[in-house]
C-alpha positions as CSV (number, residue, x, y, z in Angstrom):
1,I,0.0,0.1,-0.1
2,G,2.9,2.3,0.6
3,Y,4.4,1.9,-2.5
4,A,0.8,2.3,-4.2
5,C,0.7,5.8,-2.3
6,L,4.1,7.1,-3.2
7,A,3.4,6.2,-6.9
8,L,-0.2,8.0,-6.6
9,A,1.4,11.1,-4.9
10,A,4.3,11.2,-7.7
11,S,1.8,11.0,-10.5
12,C,-0.4,13.7,-8.9
13,W,2.9,15.9,-8.5
14,G,3.8,15.2,-12.2
15,G,0.5,15.8,-13.5
16,M,0.5,19.2,-11.6
17,Y,2.8,20.7,-14.4
18,V,0.8,19.3,-17.2
19,V,-2.8,20.0,-16.3
20,G,-1.5,23.4,-14.8
21,K,-0.2,24.5,-18.1
22,F,-3.4,23.4,-19.8
23,V,-5.4,25.6,-17.4
24,M,-3.2,28.6,-17.6
25,D,-4.1,28.8,-21.1
26,Y,-7.4,30.0,-20.0
27,L,-6.5,31.4,-16.3
28,P,-3.5,33.3,-15.1
29,P,-1.1,31.6,-12.6
30,F,-1.8,33.1,-9.6
31,L,-5.4,32.4,-9.8
32,V,-5.2,28.8,-10.4
33,L,-2.7,28.9,-7.4
34,W,-5.5,30.3,-5.0
35,L,-8.3,28.1,-6.5
36,R,-5.8,24.9,-5.7
37,Y,-5.5,26.7,-2.3
38,L,-9.2,26.8,-1.9
39,V,-10.2,23.3,-2.7
40,A,-7.2,22.0,-0.3
41,F,-8.4,24.4,2.5
42,I,-12.0,23.3,2.1
43,L,-11.2,19.6,2.0
44,L,-8.7,19.9,5.1
45,F,-10.9,22.0,7.1
46,I,-13.9,19.0,6.9
47,I,-11.3,16.3,7.6
48,S,-10.0,18.5,10.5
49,F,-13.4,17.9,12.2
50,V,-13.6,14.3,11.1
51,I,-10.4,13.6,12.6
52,K,-9.9,14.3,16.4
53,Q,-6.2,14.9,16.3
54,Q,-4.2,17.9,18.2
55,R,-5.8,21.5,17.2
56,I,-3.6,24.3,16.1
57,T,-2.8,26.9,19.0
58,K,-2.8,30.8,18.4
59,K,0.8,30.9,19.0
60,D,1.6,28.6,16.1
61,I,-0.5,30.6,13.5
62,P,2.2,33.3,12.7
63,F,4.8,30.6,12.2
64,M,2.6,28.8,10.1
65,A,1.5,31.4,8.1
66,F,5.1,32.5,7.4
67,L,5.9,28.6,6.3
68,G,2.9,28.9,4.5
69,F,3.7,32.2,2.5
70,V,7.7,30.9,1.6
71,G,7.3,27.3,1.5
72,Y,3.8,27.1,-0.5
73,F,2.9,30.4,-1.8
74,L,6.6,31.6,-3.3
75,S,7.5,28.1,-4.1
76,N,4.4,26.9,-6.0
77,G,3.5,30.5,-7.2
78,G,7.2,30.2,-8.8
79,A,6.3,26.9,-10.3
80,F,3.3,27.9,-11.7
81,V,4.3,31.4,-13.3
82,G,7.6,29.3,-14.7
83,T,5.2,26.7,-16.2
84,A,3.1,29.4,-17.8
85,L,6.4,31.0,-19.4
86,S,8.1,27.7,-20.4
87,S,7.1,24.1,-21.2
88,S,5.5,21.7,-18.7
89,Q,8.5,19.3,-19.1
90,L,11.1,22.1,-18.0
91,G,9.0,23.1,-15.2
92,A,8.9,19.5,-14.1
93,L,12.6,19.2,-14.7
94,I,13.6,22.2,-12.8
95,A,10.9,21.7,-9.8
96,S,12.8,18.2,-9.1
97,T,15.9,19.8,-8.6
98,P,15.2,20.6,-4.5
99,P,17.3,17.6,-3.3
100,I,20.3,19.3,-5.1
101,F,19.7,22.5,-3.5
102,T,19.2,20.7,-0.2
103,V,22.6,19.1,-0.5
104,I,24.4,22.4,-1.2
105,L,22.8,24.2,1.6
106,A,23.1,21.8,4.1
107,S,26.8,21.5,3.5
108,F,27.1,25.4,3.7
109,V,24.4,26.4,6.6
110,L,24.5,23.3,8.7
111,K,28.2,22.1,7.8
112,E,26.9,18.3,7.0
């Protein structure tokens, strides 16, 4: 089941560039990004009431907002704008390079 879930996640991630390129022929990149987040928010909001886990505290909200802005908004916004301005293949190729940057930054910042 684990391998099937990983394959599903990889196919969804890879398909995002193809579907994103198609949709951006009709909608601007940041509108696509906001619609994606709106759908995710609604689904996760509903799921949060079904699954009774630890809730988010008010002190966590500023950190989560910063993380969401940098880690999701800027990252995915850049990916959508880049895909809109190039091909879906090039967008997926460039977006798959974070492990390279992780190794480089870890060696400089964390001395790993």
